[in-house]
N, C-alpha and C positions, 0 to 999 in steps of 0.2 A: 504494500500500500504506500509506503514511504519511498520506495524505489531503491532500497539498499540490498546488497547481497549478504546473506547471513551464513556464517560457518559455525557449526555446533561442535563444541568440545565437551565430552562427558568425562568428568573426573571420577565418577563412581565413588564419591565420598573418600577419595584417596588423596591426601595432601601432596604426595610425591608426583602423582599424575597431574594434579593441578599446577604445580610448579613447572613441570615440563610443558604444559599447555601455554603458560605465560611466557616461557622462553620462545615458543613458536609465535605467539601473538606479538611480542615485542620485535622479534626478528623480521616478521612479515609486515609489520607496520600497519596493523589494523586501525580503522578509524575510531572505534569505540568498543567497549566491552560491556555487555549486559551479564551480570555475574551473580551466580548462586554459589556461595563459598562452601568450602569443606570444613573450615575451622575458624571460629570467631576471632581468635588471636593469631593463629598460624598463617591465615590468609592475608593478613595486613601487609606483610612484606611483598607479596605478589602484586597487590593493588598499588602500593607505593612505587614498585618497579615500573609498572605500566605508566603511572603518573609522571615519573622522571623521563620516560620516553615520549611524553606528550600524548598519551592515549588515555582518554577519560574513561573511568569505570563507574557504572551505575549498578549498585547492588539490588537484588530482588529477593524477597522472602527471607533469606538468611542474612543476619546482620554481622558485620565485622565491628570489633570493639575499638574503633578509632573514628574520630570526626574530622581528620585532616587528610584522608587518603582518597576515598571515593568522592565523586562529585555529589552524589545523592544516594540515599538508601530507601527503597520502597518496600515497606514491611507490613505484614499482617499485624493487627492489634492482638497479639497472642494473649497478653495478660488479661485484657478485658474479656476476651472470648472465653477464657477459662474461669473467670469470675462467674459468668453466666452459666457455664457448664457445671461449676461447683454448686451453684444454687439449685440447679435441676437435679444434680446428684443427690443432694440432701432431700429434695422432694420425693425422689424415687426410692431411695434406699432407706430413708428415715434418719432420725437423729442418733440411732445406735446401730452398730454393725461393724464388720471386719472387712477390710478391703486391701487390695494390692495396687501399687502404682508401677507401671512399666514406663521408664524414662526413655527418651530418644538418645541421640548422640550426645555424649557428655560435653564435648567441645562446642556444641551449637547453642547459641543464646536462646533459640526458640524452645529448646528443651526446658530450660530453667524459667523462662517467662511463663510458659504454660503451667509448669509445676507450681510456681509461686502464686499465680492467679488462682489456681484450683485450691491450694492450701490456705490462701487468704480467707476463703469461705469455710472450707471443711474443718479446718483446725479450730474453729470456734465451737465445735461440737465434741466435747470430750468423750462422748459415747461412740464416736466413729474412730475406730482403731486401724491404723495402717500396719498390717502384719509383715509386709515386705515392700521394699522399693528397690528396683533393679533396672539397669539399662538393658534394653533389647535393640538398641541402635537403629530405631525407626524401621526395623526389618521384620517382615511377617514370619519367616521361618525361625528367626531368632526368638521372637515373642512366643511362638509355640513351644520351643524348647525351654525357655526361661519359666514360663508359667507352669508347664508340666512339672518342673523341678520344685517350684514354690508350692504347688498343690500337694506334693508328697509330705511336706512339713506342715502345711496349713490347709487341710482338706475342707474346712468349713469356713468359706468366705462368702460374702454377699455381693461383692462388686469388684470390678477391675477398671481402673482409670488408666488409659493409654495415651501417650503423648502424640500419637498420630494414628491414622486409620489402618495403615498396614499392620501395625502392632495389634490394633483392635481385632482385625480379622484373624491374626495368629492366635490371639487370646481366646477368641470364640472357638476356634478349631480345637484348642487344648481342652476347653470346657466341654465341648461336644464329645471328645474322645473319653473324657472322665465321667460322662453322664450327668454333668452339672449345668449344661447350657440353659436349661429352663429355669434354673434357680439363681444363677449369678448374673447380675446386670453388667454389661460392658459399655464403656463410654470411650469415644475416640475423638479425633480432631483432624480435619482436613477437608472433608466433603468429597472423598473419592466415590466414584460411581457404585462400586460394589458395597460400600458401607451405607450409602444413601438407600440403596435397594434393601439392605439388611435392616435398616431402621424401619422401612415401610413394612417389612415382613415380621417385625417384632424380635429379630435376632440380636440386634444392637440397640441399646437404650437411646443413645443420642450421639451426635457428632457436632462439630463446629465447622461451618462452611467457610473455607478460605476462597479467595477469588484470584487465583494465580494468573488468569488471563488478563485481569485488570492490572495486576502488578507488572506483568510483562509489557502490556501496552503502554503504561505510564513510563516505564523505563525506556522503551524504544522512542517514544515521543520526546522525552527529555533529552535523550542522546541526539536526536535530530535537531532539537533547538540548540543544543550545545554546539554542534557542528556548524550551525548557521549563525553562531555568534553570541547566543545568550550565555550569561555566566552566573546569574543570581538564582540558585536553586536551594531549596531547603535541604538541610543535611538528612533529615528523616521525614518521610512521607508515610503516615499511618494509613492502612487500608482496613476499613471496618470488616468484621466477621459476623456471622449470624448463627445462632443456635438452631440445630435441626433436630426435631423430635417427631414422634408419631403424629403429633397434632398438626404439623406444618410441612411434613416431608414431601407432600405432593407438589409443592412449589419449587422443588430443587431437582437438579440433574447432576451431571458430572462436573464438579468444581464450579458450580454457579447456579443462578436462578434459571428456571425454565422461561423461555420467551413468553 
C-alpha cells in the first residue's frame, strides 16, 4: 500500500539469530526496521547499531528497555489488559481457590507487564493461592509439559493463568489428558484464532485480544513518515486491548474484531 519492498527476518526468539539479522540489515543498508525483539535488554545493542548506521527502528509488540534507541515503540497495553483479565478471573473462579501461572519468556517485558497486571487484582484476595509459577516460554508444547509436571505435585487446582494463548492451548491439552479440562478454568492472552474459537466452545474461560495488525500498520506508517522527513514521534504508543469472554466472543476473529 505504501509502495515499499519488505524483507522478513525471523529470529525465532533466538538473540544470536537476531544479531546476525542486524548484521545483514546494516550491511545491506535497509531503509527502516519494523522490529519485534527477542530480549528487552539484549536487543538494545542491535537497535543502537542500526541507529548508528542511520537506519531507524520502530518496535512493535515487544518492548526494549531503552528510550534512546528506537524511534518509537508501538505496544499493547498489557498491564491494563491483565487488570481486566484478573477481575474476570476473580468473577469466574471466586475469591478462594488454587491456581497456576504459566509465564512467557522471562526476558520479555510483556511477560512481566501481564503478570503484574493480573497480580495487581488477584493478590488482593488472600483466599486465591498461587501453587506454582513457571515459565513455559510462550510455547504450546512447553506449556503442556510444564503443566503436566505441576499437576503431579498439585492435582487439585481451579484455574491456570497463561501469559499468552499458545500456552493456554498447551495448558488445556494437559488438563484434557489429566481428565480435568471441565473442572479447571484456563485464561490466556493474545486473541489467537484457535483460542477465540475455544472461548466460544467453552474450553477456554477468556483471553485478551491484542491487535497486532494495528501495531504493524502504525509502525509501517510511522516509518514512512520518518523516511519522508518527520522526526517528532512519541517514544511509546499504547494500543488498547479488549477482554474476550463467552459473552462477547462472537464479535472477534483472528487477532481482531470481526468486520
